[in-house]
Predicted model as a PDB file, atoms N, CA, C, CB and O in Angstrom, pLDDT in the B-factor column:
MODEL        1                                                                  
ATOM      1  N   MET A   1      10.015 -56.811 -27.661  1.00 87.00           N  
ATOM      2  CA  MET A   1       9.047 -56.609 -28.345  1.00 87.00           C  
ATOM      3  C   MET A   1       8.244 -57.047 -28.785  1.00 87.00           C  
ATOM      4  CB  MET A   1       9.157 -56.328 -28.838  1.00 87.00           C  
ATOM      5  O   MET A   1       7.858 -58.081 -28.240  1.00 87.00           O  
ATOM      6  N   ARG A   2       7.590 -56.633 -29.853  1.00 90.00           N  
ATOM      7  CA  ARG A   2       6.603 -56.968 -30.339  1.00 90.00           C  
ATOM      8  C   ARG A   2       6.873 -56.213 -32.211  1.00 90.00           C  
ATOM      9  CB  ARG A   2       5.317 -56.415 -29.221  1.00 90.00           C  
ATOM     10  O   ARG A   2       7.655 -55.410 -32.720  1.00 90.00           O  
ATOM     11  N   ARG A   3       5.369 -57.306 -32.823  1.00 88.00           N  
ATOM     12  CA  ARG A   3       5.240 -57.597 -33.870  1.00 88.00           C  
ATOM     13  C   ARG A   3       3.724 -57.782 -34.623  1.00 88.00           C  
ATOM     14  CB  ARG A   3       5.971 -58.530 -33.814  1.00 88.00           C  
ATOM     15  O   ARG A   3       3.060 -58.815 -34.543  1.00 88.00           O  
ATOM     16  N   ASP A   4       3.421 -56.873 -35.182  1.00 87.00           N  
ATOM     17  CA  ASP A   4       2.478 -56.294 -35.217  1.00 87.00           C  
ATOM     18  C   ASP A   4       1.818 -56.855 -36.699  1.00 87.00           C  
ATOM     19  CB  ASP A   4       2.810 -54.861 -34.967  1.00 87.00           C  
ATOM     20  O   ASP A   4       1.899 -55.862 -37.422  1.00 87.00           O  
ATOM     21  N   MET A   5       1.109 -58.133 -37.628  1.00 84.00           N  
ATOM     22  CA  MET A   5       0.608 -57.357 -39.207  1.00 84.00           C  
ATOM     23  C   MET A   5      -0.823 -58.074 -39.105  1.00 84.00           C  
ATOM     24  CB  MET A   5       1.712 -57.875 -41.015  1.00 84.00           C  
ATOM     25  O   MET A   5      -1.478 -58.913 -38.485  1.00 84.00           O  
ATOM     26  N   ASN A   6      -0.841 -57.193 -40.103  1.00 82.00           N  
ATOM     27  CA  ASN A   6      -1.910 -57.362 -41.016  1.00 82.00           C  
ATOM     28  C   ASN A   6      -1.749 -58.116 -41.898  1.00 82.00           C  
ATOM     29  CB  ASN A   6      -2.291 -56.415 -41.543  1.00 82.00           C  
ATOM     30  O   ASN A   6      -0.916 -59.019 -41.815  1.00 82.00           O  
ATOM     31  N   ASP A   7      -2.812 -57.850 -43.382  1.00 78.00           N  
ATOM     32  CA  ASP A   7      -2.605 -58.174 -45.265  1.00 78.00           C  
ATOM     33  C   ASP A   7      -1.866 -57.371 -45.493  1.00 78.00           C  
ATOM     34  CB  ASP A   7      -3.812 -58.009 -46.449  1.00 78.00           C  
ATOM     35  O   ASP A   7      -0.934 -57.784 -46.184  1.00 78.00           O  
ATOM     36  N   ASN A   8      -1.822 -56.452 -45.260  1.00 82.00           N  
ATOM     37  CA  ASN A   8      -0.687 -55.170 -46.321  1.00 82.00           C  
ATOM     38  C   ASN A   8       0.625 -54.603 -45.546  1.00 82.00           C  
ATOM     39  CB  ASN A   8      -1.680 -53.424 -46.737  1.00 82.00           C  
ATOM     40  O   ASN A   8       1.513 -53.848 -45.942  1.00 82.00           O  
ATOM     41  N   GLN A   9       0.499 -54.999 -44.780  1.00 85.00           N  
ATOM     42  CA  GLN A   9       2.030 -54.191 -43.605  1.00 85.00           C  
ATOM     43  C   GLN A   9       2.595 -55.123 -42.302  1.00 85.00           C  
ATOM     44  CB  GLN A   9       1.343 -52.453 -42.546  1.00 85.00           C  
ATOM     45  O   GLN A   9       2.086 -56.199 -41.988  1.00 85.00           O  
ATOM     46  N   LEU A  10       3.394 -54.691 -41.819  1.00 87.00           N  
ATOM     47  CA  LEU A  10       3.848 -55.503 -40.928  1.00 87.00           C  
ATOM     48  C   LEU A  10       4.708 -54.148 -39.941  1.00 87.00           C  
ATOM     49  CB  LEU A  10       4.811 -56.882 -41.720  1.00 87.00           C  
ATOM     50  O   LEU A  10       5.150 -53.222 -40.620  1.00 87.00           O  
ATOM     51  N   ARG A  11       4.884 -54.085 -38.641  1.00 91.00           N  
ATOM     52  CA  ARG A  11       4.542 -53.131 -38.206  1.00 91.00           C  
ATOM     53  C   ARG A  11       6.527 -54.122 -36.522  1.00 91.00           C  
ATOM     54  CB  ARG A  11       2.087 -52.892 -37.963  1.00 91.00           C  
ATOM     55  O   ARG A  11       6.488 -55.004 -35.664  1.00 91.00           O  
ATOM     56  N   ILE A  12       7.413 -53.409 -36.913  1.00 91.00           N  
ATOM     57  CA  ILE A  12       8.109 -54.212 -35.543  1.00 91.00           C  
ATOM     58  C   ILE A  12       8.627 -53.178 -34.318  1.00 91.00           C  
ATOM     59  CB  ILE A  12       9.624 -55.145 -36.089  1.00 91.00           C  
ATOM     60  O   ILE A  12       9.474 -52.431 -34.808  1.00 91.00           O  
ATOM     61  N   VAL A  13       8.483 -52.978 -33.373  1.00 95.00           N  
ATOM     62  CA  VAL A  13       8.977 -52.194 -32.242  1.00 95.00           C  
ATOM     63  C   VAL A  13       9.679 -52.831 -31.264  1.00 95.00           C  
ATOM     64  CB  VAL A  13       8.012 -51.587 -31.624  1.00 95.00           C  
ATOM     65  O   VAL A  13       9.145 -53.710 -30.589  1.00 95.00           O  
ATOM     66  N   GLY A  14      10.255 -52.661 -31.182  1.00 95.00           N  
ATOM     67  CA  GLY A  14      11.324 -52.495 -30.046  1.00 95.00           C  
ATOM     68  C   GLY A  14      12.413 -51.462 -30.409  1.00 95.00           C  
ATOM     69  O   GLY A  14      12.367 -50.429 -31.077  1.00 95.00           O  
ATOM     70  N   LYS A  15      13.895 -52.390 -29.424  1.00 96.00           N  
ATOM     71  CA  LYS A  15      15.183 -52.001 -29.182  1.00 96.00           C  
ATOM     72  C   LYS A  15      16.115 -52.182 -30.557  1.00 96.00           C  
ATOM     73  CB  LYS A  15      15.697 -52.845 -27.952  1.00 96.00           C  
ATOM     74  O   LYS A  15      16.582 -53.302 -30.767  1.00 96.00           O  
ATOM     75  N   ALA A  16      16.392 -51.103 -31.495  1.00 95.00           N  
ATOM     76  CA  ALA A  16      17.199 -50.743 -32.444  1.00 95.00           C  
ATOM     77  C   ALA A  16      17.809 -52.662 -33.319  1.00 95.00           C  
ATOM     78  CB  ALA A  16      18.572 -49.574 -31.479  1.00 95.00           C  
ATOM     79  O   ALA A  16      17.590 -53.289 -34.356  1.00 95.00           O  
ATOM     80  N   TRP A  17      18.892 -52.882 -31.604  1.00 95.00           N  
ATOM     81  CA  TRP A  17      19.001 -54.469 -32.393  1.00 95.00           C  
ATOM     82  C   TRP A  17      18.230 -55.462 -32.209  1.00 95.00           C  
ATOM     83  CB  TRP A  17      20.106 -55.177 -32.165  1.00 95.00           C  
ATOM     84  O   TRP A  17      18.773 -56.559 -32.341  1.00 95.00           O  
ATOM     85  N   GLU A  18      16.895 -55.455 -31.889  1.00 94.00           N  
ATOM     86  CA  GLU A  18      15.750 -56.714 -32.487  1.00 94.00           C  
ATOM     87  C   GLU A  18      15.553 -56.511 -31.975  1.00 94.00           C  
ATOM     88  CB  GLU A  18      15.511 -57.949 -32.823  1.00 94.00           C  
ATOM     89  O   GLU A  18      15.554 -56.706 -30.759  1.00 94.00           O  
ATOM     90  N   VAL A  19      14.738 -55.043 -33.794  1.00 93.00           N  
ATOM     91  CA  VAL A  19      14.229 -54.829 -35.309  1.00 93.00           C  
ATOM     92  C   VAL A  19      15.073 -55.489 -36.168  1.00 93.00           C  
ATOM     93  CB  VAL A  19      14.174 -53.352 -35.796  1.00 93.00           C  
ATOM     94  O   VAL A  19      14.598 -56.235 -37.025  1.00 93.00           O  
ATOM     95  N   ARG A  20      16.447 -55.294 -36.043  1.00 93.00           N  
ATOM     96  CA  ARG A  20      17.733 -55.893 -36.912  1.00 93.00           C  
ATOM     97  C   ARG A  20      17.696 -57.141 -36.581  1.00 93.00           C  
ATOM     98  CB  ARG A  20      19.231 -55.328 -36.636  1.00 93.00           C  
ATOM     99  O   ARG A  20      17.983 -57.744 -37.615  1.00 93.00           O  
ATOM    100  N   HIS A  21      17.485 -58.002 -35.622  1.00 94.00           N  
ATOM    101  CA  HIS A  21      17.503 -59.179 -35.449  1.00 94.00           C  
ATOM    102  C   HIS A  21      16.726 -60.418 -36.241  1.00 94.00           C  
ATOM    103  CB  HIS A  21      17.265 -59.107 -34.377  1.00 94.00           C  
ATOM    104  O   HIS A  21      17.149 -61.393 -36.861  1.00 94.00           O  
ATOM    105  N   THR A  22      15.070 -59.808 -35.860  1.00 90.00           N  
ATOM    106  CA  THR A  22      13.583 -60.086 -36.254  1.00 90.00           C  
ATOM    107  C   THR A  22      13.791 -60.313 -38.286  1.00 90.00           C  
ATOM    108  CB  THR A  22      12.350 -58.313 -35.610  1.00 90.00           C  
ATOM    109  O   THR A  22      13.398 -61.201 -39.042  1.00 90.00           O  
ATOM    110  N   LEU A  23      14.746 -58.765 -38.575  1.00 88.00           N  
ATOM    111  CA  LEU A  23      13.935 -58.903 -40.228  1.00 88.00           C  
ATOM    112  C   LEU A  23      15.622 -58.991 -40.281  1.00 88.00           C  
ATOM    113  CB  LEU A  23      12.642 -57.285 -41.316  1.00 88.00           C  
ATOM    114  O   LEU A  23      16.114 -57.881 -40.483  1.00 88.00           O  
ATOM    115  N   ARG A  24      16.542 -60.005 -40.151  1.00 89.00           N  
ATOM    116  CA  ARG A  24      17.535 -60.544 -40.467  1.00 89.00           C  
ATOM    117  C   ARG A  24      16.951 -61.855 -40.522  1.00 89.00           C  
ATOM    118  CB  ARG A  24      18.639 -60.280 -39.676  1.00 89.00           C  
ATOM    119  O   ARG A  24      16.890 -62.168 -41.711  1.00 89.00           O  
ATOM    120  N   LYS A  25      16.332 -63.092 -39.533  1.00 89.00           N  
ATOM    121  CA  LYS A  25      15.390 -63.450 -39.450  1.00 89.00           C  
ATOM    122  C   LYS A  25      15.124 -64.192 -40.512  1.00 89.00           C  
ATOM    123  CB  LYS A  25      14.742 -62.656 -39.180  1.00 89.00           C  
ATOM    124  O   LYS A  25      15.588 -65.139 -41.147  1.00 89.00           O  
ATOM    125  N   LEU A  26      13.494 -62.861 -40.495  1.00 86.00           N  
ATOM    126  CA  LEU A  26      12.919 -62.942 -41.440  1.00 86.00           C  
ATOM    127  C   LEU A  26      12.808 -63.240 -42.606  1.00 86.00           C  
ATOM    128  CB  LEU A  26      12.762 -62.498 -41.441  1.00 86.00           C  
ATOM    129  O   LEU A  26      11.788 -63.695 -43.123  1.00 86.00           O  
ATOM    130  N   ALA A  27      14.577 -62.859 -43.527  1.00 86.00           N  
ATOM    131  CA  ALA A  27      15.369 -62.964 -44.524  1.00 86.00           C  
ATOM    132  C   ALA A  27      15.812 -63.658 -45.126  1.00 86.00           C  
ATOM    133  CB  ALA A  27      15.946 -62.669 -44.471  1.00 86.00           C  
ATOM    134  O   ALA A  27      15.946 -63.594 -46.348  1.00 86.00           O  
ATOM    135  N   ARG A  28      16.290 -64.840 -44.112  1.00 87.00           N  
ATOM    136  CA  ARG A  28      16.591 -65.699 -43.795  1.00 87.00           C  
ATOM    137  C   ARG A  28      15.691 -67.144 -43.903  1.00 87.00           C  
ATOM    138  CB  ARG A  28      16.928 -65.258 -42.853  1.00 87.00           C  
ATOM    139  O   ARG A  28      15.944 -68.215 -44.455  1.00 87.00           O  
ATOM    140  N   ALA A  29      14.938 -66.837 -43.396  1.00 85.00           N  
ATOM    141  CA  ALA A  29      13.750 -68.143 -43.215  1.00 85.00           C  
ATOM    142  C   ALA A  29      12.595 -67.812 -45.139  1.00 85.00           C  
ATOM    143  CB  ALA A  29      12.272 -67.611 -40.964  1.00 85.00           C  
ATOM    144  O   ALA A  29      12.037 -68.726 -45.746  1.00 85.00           O  
ATOM    145  N   GLY A  30      12.596 -66.854 -45.424  1.00 82.00           N  
ATOM    146  CA  GLY A  30      12.483 -66.331 -46.397  1.00 82.00           C  
ATOM    147  C   GLY A  30      12.933 -66.838 -47.414  1.00 82.00           C  
ATOM    148  O   GLY A  30      12.015 -67.471 -47.936  1.00 82.00           O  
ATOM    149  N   GLY A  31      14.022 -66.933 -48.111  1.00 82.00           N  
ATOM    150  CA  GLY A  31      15.266 -67.623 -49.244  1.00 82.00           C  
ATOM    151  C   GLY A  31      15.579 -66.210 -49.946  1.00 82.00           C  
ATOM    152  O   GLY A  31      15.498 -65.069 -49.490  1.00 82.00           O  
ATOM    153  N   ALA A  32      15.946 -66.658 -51.154  1.00 81.00           N  
ATOM    154  CA  ALA A  32      16.902 -65.730 -51.956  1.00 81.00           C  
ATOM    155  C   ALA A  32      15.528 -65.135 -52.755  1.00 81.00           C  
ATOM    156  CB  ALA A  32      18.341 -66.611 -53.055  1.00 81.00           C  
ATOM    157  O   ALA A  32      14.950 -65.827 -53.592  1.00 81.00           O  
ATOM    158  N   GLY A  33      15.082 -63.788 -52.402  1.00 83.00           N  
ATOM    159  CA  GLY A  33      14.267 -63.329 -53.904  1.00 83.00           C  
ATOM    160  C   GLY A  33      13.080 -62.718 -53.186  1.00 83.00           C  
ATOM    161  O   GLY A  33      12.337 -61.895 -53.721  1.00 83.00           O  
ATOM    162  N   ALA A  34      12.902 -63.285 -51.603  1.00 83.00           N  
ATOM    163  CA  ALA A  34      11.877 -63.497 -50.578  1.00 83.00           C  
ATOM    164  C   ALA A  34      11.368 -62.272 -50.934  1.00 83.00           C  
ATOM    165  CB  ALA A  34      12.257 -63.763 -49.009  1.00 83.00           C  
ATOM    166  O   ALA A  34      12.277 -61.645 -51.478  1.00 83.00           O  
ATOM    167  N   THR A  35      10.103 -61.463 -50.881  1.00 84.00           N  
ATOM    168  CA  THR A  35       9.976 -60.218 -50.715  1.00 84.00           C  
ATOM    169  C   THR A  35       8.447 -59.880 -49.269  1.00 84.00           C  
ATOM    170  CB  THR A  35       9.715 -59.652 -52.486  1.00 84.00           C  
ATOM    171  O   THR A  35       7.744 -60.823 -48.904  1.00 84.00           O  
ATOM    172  N   LEU A  36       8.272 -58.611 -48.769  1.00 82.00           N  
ATOM    173  CA  LEU A  36       7.804 -58.846 -47.620  1.00 82.00           C  
ATOM    174  C   LEU A  36       6.271 -58.801 -48.269  1.00 82.00           C  
ATOM    175  CB  LEU A  36       8.309 -57.800 -46.396  1.00 82.00           C  
ATOM    176  O   LEU A  36       5.333 -59.125 -47.540  1.00 82.00           O  
ATOM    177  N   SER A  37       6.062 -58.458 -49.438  1.00 83.00           N  
ATOM    178  CA  SER A  37       4.490 -58.818 -49.947  1.00 83.00           C  
ATOM    179  C   SER A  37       4.195 -60.498 -49.947  1.00 83.00           C  
ATOM    180  CB  SER A  37       4.255 -58.201 -51.713  1.00 83.00           C  
ATOM    181  O   SER A  37       3.150 -61.104 -49.707  1.00 83.00           O  
ATOM    182  N   SER A  38       5.581 -61.009 -50.325  1.00 83.00           N  
ATOM    183  CA  SER A  38       5.200 -63.156 -50.056  1.00 83.00           C  
ATOM    184  C   SER A  38       4.883 -62.659 -48.883  1.00 83.00           C  
ATOM    185  CB  SER A  38       6.699 -64.855 -50.030  1.00 83.00           C  
ATOM    186  O   SER A  38       3.710 -62.573 -48.519  1.00 83.00           O  
ATOM    187  N   TYR A  39       5.821 -62.302 -48.208  1.00 82.00           N  
ATOM    188  CA  TYR A  39       5.864 -62.902 -46.719  1.00 82.00           C  
ATOM    189  C   TYR A  39       4.194 -62.630 -45.886  1.00 82.00           C  
ATOM    190  CB  TYR A  39       7.320 -61.919 -45.746  1.00 82.00           C  
ATOM    191  O   TYR A  39       3.634 -63.281 -45.004  1.00 82.00           O  
ATOM    192  N   LEU A  40       3.868 -61.656 -46.473  1.00 82.00           N  
ATOM    193  CA  LEU A  40       2.783 -60.797 -45.917  1.00 82.00           C  
ATOM    194  C   LEU A  40       1.390 -61.839 -46.387  1.00 82.00           C  
ATOM    195  CB  LEU A  40       2.817 -58.998 -46.704  1.00 82.00           C  
ATOM    196  O   LEU A  40       0.422 -61.988 -45.641  1.00 82.00           O  
ATOM    197  N   GLN A  41       1.531 -62.595 -47.941  1.00 82.00           N  
ATOM    198  CA  GLN A  41       1.053 -63.065 -48.616  1.00 82.00           C  
ATOM    199  C   GLN A  41       0.592 -64.480 -47.927  1.00 82.00           C  
ATOM    200  CB  GLN A  41       1.776 -62.941 -49.640  1.00 82.00           C  
ATOM    201  O   GLN A  41      -0.522 -65.001 -47.869  1.00 82.00           O  
ATOM    202  N   SER A  42       2.025 -64.959 -47.362  1.00 82.00           N  
ATOM    203  CA  SER A  42       1.792 -66.266 -46.362  1.00 82.00           C  
ATOM    204  C   SER A  42       0.869 -66.327 -45.644  1.00 82.00           C  
ATOM    205  CB  SER A  42       2.671 -66.536 -45.488  1.00 82.00           C  
ATOM    206  O   SER A  42       0.412 -67.327 -45.091  1.00 82.00           O  
ATOM    207  N   GLY A  43       0.551 -65.357 -45.597  1.00 75.00           N  
ATOM    208  CA  GLY A  43      -0.560 -65.660 -43.744  1.00 75.00           C  
ATOM    209  C   GLY A  43       0.733 -65.786 -42.414  1.00 75.00           C  
ATOM    210  O   GLY A  43       0.497 -66.399 -41.374  1.00 75.00           O  
ATOM    211  N   ALA A  44       1.669 -65.308 -42.602  1.00 70.00           N  
ATOM    212  CA  ALA A  44       2.880 -66.120 -41.641  1.00 70.00           C  
ATOM    213  C   ALA A  44       2.198 -65.454 -40.015  1.00 70.00           C  
ATOM    214  CB  ALA A  44       5.081 -65.412 -42.121  1.00 70.00           C  
ATOM    215  O   ALA A  44       1.936 -64.253 -39.944  1.00 70.00           O  
ATOM    216  N   PRO A  45       2.040 -66.098 -39.173  1.00 63.00           N  
ATOM    217  CA  PRO A  45       1.410 -65.661 -38.268  1.00 63.00           C  
ATOM    218  C   PRO A  45       1.851 -64.850 -37.339  1.00 63.00           C  
ATOM    219  CB  PRO A  45       1.003 -66.425 -37.846  1.00 63.00           C  
ATOM    220  O   PRO A  45       2.907 -64.853 -36.706  1.00 63.00           O  
ATOM    221  N   SER A  46       0.709 -63.980 -37.311  1.00 46.00           N  
ATOM    222  CA  SER A  46       0.982 -62.583 -36.040  1.00 46.00           C  
ATOM    223  C   SER A  46       1.349 -62.470 -34.919  1.00 46.00           C  
ATOM    224  CB  SER A  46       0.111 -61.943 -35.643  1.00 46.00           C  
ATOM    225  O   SER A  46       0.515 -62.981 -34.171  1.00 46.00           O  
ATOM    226  N   SER A  47       2.465 -61.916 -34.210  1.00 45.00           N  
ATOM    227  CA  SER A  47       1.785 -62.546 -32.691  1.00 45.00           C  
ATOM    228  C   SER A  47       2.500 -61.306 -32.646  1.00 45.00           C  
ATOM    229  CB  SER A  47       2.127 -64.225 -31.624  1.00 45.00           C  
ATOM    230  O   SER A  47       3.125 -60.708 -33.523  1.00 45.00           O  
ATOM    231  N   SER A  48       2.193 -60.941 -30.978  1.00 43.00           N  
ATOM    232  CA  SER A  48       3.384 -59.992 -30.023  1.00 43.00           C  
ATOM    233  C   SER A  48       5.004 -60.739 -29.429  1.00 43.00           C  
ATOM    234  CB  SER A  48       2.440 -59.538 -28.388  1.00 43.00           C  
ATOM    235  O   SER A  48       5.094 -60.960 -28.222  1.00 43.00           O  
ATOM    236  N   ALA A  49       5.604 -60.912 -29.892  1.00 44.00           N  
ATOM    237  CA  ALA A  49       6.413 -61.629 -29.644  1.00 44.00           C  
ATOM    238  C   ALA A  49       7.485 -61.085 -28.010  1.00 44.00           C  
ATOM    239  CB  ALA A  49       7.055 -61.714 -31.090  1.00 44.00           C  
ATOM    240  O   ALA A  49       6.903 -60.078 -27.608  1.00 44.00           O  
ATOM    241  N   ASN A  50       8.494 -61.327 -27.217  1.00 42.00           N  
ATOM    242  CA  ASN A  50       9.430 -61.203 -26.646  1.00 42.00           C  
ATOM    243  C   ASN A  50      10.804 -61.491 -27.016  1.00 42.00           C  
ATOM    244  CB  ASN A  50       9.149 -61.636 -25.864  1.00 42.00           C  
ATOM    245  O   ASN A  50      11.135 -62.645 -27.287  1.00 42.00           O  
ATOM    246  N   SER A  51      11.811 -60.308 -27.055  1.00 39.00           N  
ATOM    247  CA  SER A  51      12.805 -60.312 -26.792  1.00 39.00           C  
ATOM    248  C   SER A  51      12.776 -61.684 -27.313  1.00 39.00           C  
ATOM    249  CB  SER A  51      13.174 -59.871 -25.567  1.00 39.00           C  
ATOM    250  O   SER A  51      11.737 -62.295 -27.566  1.00 39.00           O  
ATOM    251  N   LYS A  52      13.967 -62.138 -27.462  1.00 44.00           N  
ATOM    252  CA  LYS A  52      14.833 -64.103 -27.491  1.00 44.00           C  
ATOM    253  C   LYS A  52      15.102 -64.004 -26.454  1.00 44.00           C  
ATOM    254  CB  LYS A  52      16.364 -64.745 -28.426  1.00 44.00           C  
ATOM    255  O   LYS A  52      15.392 -65.136 -26.069  1.00 44.00           O  
ATOM    256  N   THR A  53      15.284 -62.790 -25.079  1.00 42.00           N  
ATOM    257  CA  THR A  53      15.970 -63.662 -23.936  1.00 42.00           C  
ATOM    258  C   THR A  53      14.649 -63.718 -23.090  1.00 42.00           C  
ATOM    259  CB  THR A  53      17.466 -62.910 -23.050  1.00 42.00           C  
ATOM    260  O   THR A  53      14.703 -63.559 -21.870  1.00 42.00           O  
ATOM    261  N   GLY A  54      13.632 -63.911 -23.646  1.00 45.00           N  
ATOM    262  CA  GLY A  54      12.176 -64.261 -22.256  1.00 45.00           C  
ATOM    263  C   GLY A  54      11.770 -63.434 -22.128  1.00 45.00           C  
ATOM    264  O   GLY A  54      10.544 -63.434 -22.017  1.00 45.00           O  
ATOM    265  N   GLN A  55      12.453 -62.242 -22.058  1.00 45.00           N  
ATOM    266  CA  GLN A  55      11.795 -60.878 -21.216  1.00 45.00           C  
ATOM    267  C   GLN A  55      10.963 -60.460 -21.228  1.00 45.00           C  
ATOM    268  CB  GLN A  55      12.086 -59.917 -21.232  1.00 45.00           C  
ATOM    269  O   GLN A  55      10.825 -59.929 -22.329  1.00 45.00           O  
ATOM    270  N   PRO A  56       9.460 -60.180 -20.118  1.00 48.00           N  
ATOM    271  CA  PRO A  56       8.234 -59.301 -20.309  1.00 48.00           C  
ATOM    272  C   PRO A  56       8.150 -58.357 -20.942  1.00 48.00           C  
ATOM    273  CB  PRO A  56       7.801 -58.870 -19.445  1.00 48.00           C  
ATOM    274  O   PRO A  56       8.520 -57.379 -20.292  1.00 48.00           O  
ATOM    275  N   GLN A  57       7.905 -58.172 -21.718  1.00 50.00           N  
ATOM    276  CA  GLN A  57       7.325 -56.364 -22.605  1.00 50.00           C  
ATOM    277  C   GLN A  57       7.550 -55.339 -21.607  1.00 50.00           C  
ATOM    278  CB  GLN A  57       5.294 -56.113 -23.064  1.00 50.00           C  
ATOM    279  O   GLN A  57       7.381 -55.642 -20.426  1.00 50.00           O  
ATOM    280  N   ALA A  58       7.834 -54.406 -21.858  1.00 52.00           N  
ATOM    281  CA  ALA A  58       7.906 -52.775 -20.647  1.00 52.00           C  
ATOM    282  C   ALA A  58       6.733 -51.914 -21.170  1.00 52.00           C  
ATOM    283  CB  ALA A  58       9.685 -51.509 -20.827  1.00 52.00           C  
ATOM    284  O   ALA A  58       6.659 -51.251 -22.204  1.00 52.00           O  
ATOM    285  N   ARG A  59       5.806 -52.109 -20.143  1.00 53.00           N  
ATOM    286  CA  ARG A  59       4.944 -51.418 -20.455  1.00 53.00           C  
ATOM    287  C   ARG A  59       5.050 -49.660 -20.158  1.00 53.00           C  
ATOM    288  CB  ARG A  59       3.958 -52.105 -19.866  1.00 53.00           C  
ATOM    289  O   ARG A  59       5.790 -49.463 -19.194  1.00 53.00           O  
ATOM    290  N   GLY A  60       4.617 -48.645 -20.622  1.00 48.00           N  
ATOM    291  CA  GLY A  60       4.965 -47.366 -20.426  1.00 48.00           C  
ATOM    292  C   GLY A  60       4.627 -46.800 -21.350  1.00 48.00           C  
ATOM    293  O   GLY A  60       4.823 -45.588 -21.439  1.00 48.00           O  
TER     294      GLY A  60                                                      
ENDMDL                                                                          
END                                                                             
């Protein structure tokens, strides 16, 4: 799974369950009333992360 972020957009690329898992995790971390805009403005770390299983990303 890959997560790319800049000042005004968040792109999550992966399998459907990975994207849902990441969005739920971000929502829980943000608390009640958190928005995507506030998350992006907070300067949350940008990363290209592997899935939680720790397996390497498939390229192709």
